N, C-alpha and C positions, 0 to 999 in steps of 0.2 A: 587764566590761570588754571592750571591742572589740579585736579582734585587728588588727595592722597589715597592711593588704593587700599591702604590698610585702614584707613578711617572710613567707617559706615555710619549712617544716621541711625538713631535708636529705633526709628519705626521700619525701617527696611529689613527684611528677612535675607539671610544669606542663601544664594542659590546653589552654592557649592555640593551640598548633599545630593540635591537632585541630578545635577550635572555628573558628579562622581558615579551614582548609581546608574545612569544611562550609559556611561563609559564603560562601567564594568559590565553590564548586560552585554553591549555590544562585543567587547573584547572576549567575553566567554562564548559568545555565539561564533566568533571568528575562530577560536581555538577549537571548539567542538567541529566545525566545518572543516578545518585542516585535518583533524583526527579522523573524522569520518570519510571524509572526501565527498565529492559529488557523484551521484549515481552516474555510471557510464552507460553508454549505448548498449554494451553488452549485457549490463544489468536489464535494461529494457526489452531487448530481444529475448534475454532468457526467461523474463517474467511471461512475455508473449507466448513463447514455447511452452512454458509450463501451463499456462491457461488452454493452450491449444491441445496440448497432449491429453489434459484432464478431461477435455470433451471427446476427443477422438478415440482413446483406449476404450472407455465403456461402451461407446457406440459400436465400435468394431467388434468388441467382445459379444455384445448383444445380437448383433447380425451373424457371426460366427456360430453362436449358439443355436440361434434361431434355424440357421441352414441346416446345421447338424440334426436338429430334432425334427425338422420337415423331411429330411431323407430317411431317418429312421422310423417316423411315425407319420406317413401320410395321411392327409385328411383335408377337409374343406376349408379350414382356416388356415392362414398363413402365419405361422410363429415367427417366421424371419422378420416380417413388418412389424409384429407386435414387440418383439424382443429389440429390434433396432430402435424403434421409438422409445422403450423402457431405457435403452443405454444411453439415448441422446438426452433423456430426461435427467437420469443420474449424473451424466457427464456436465449439464448445464449446472446443476445444483452444486456440483463440485467446483466448477469454475466460480460460481457465485461466492463460494465459500472462501475461495482463495483471494479473490478481489476484495471482499469485506475484510478479511485478515490484514491485507495489505493496507487499505484504508484505515483502519482502526490504528496500525502501527504508525502511518504517517500523522494521523491527528493526535495521537499520544506524545510523538515526538515534538510536535509543534507545541502542545501544551506544557511540555517540559522545558522548552526553550523560553516560552512567555513567562514561566514563573521564575 
């Protein structure tokens, strides 16, 4: 004998709200993924390029300034090496900033999806 699906025992709780909520969350996630799209290979390469240039530019600027100062004011100390290291440090801090910003944005997006 089959049981009538419209009939429920008084002690059982309906599972529809939980199921409906789960379906709604999954549907919203799919719609958001379609709207935003998945990050492409070019996005990853662009981000790597951004990080790379954020390190290279300050390093080269420091080295160039150091070379110019060493030619103008010769002395016992090498300003080229000191400013090269300063530029590298600034570049690494800059790259760390960009990576932490991207990480924060990814976590924020994930929290928004879960809520």
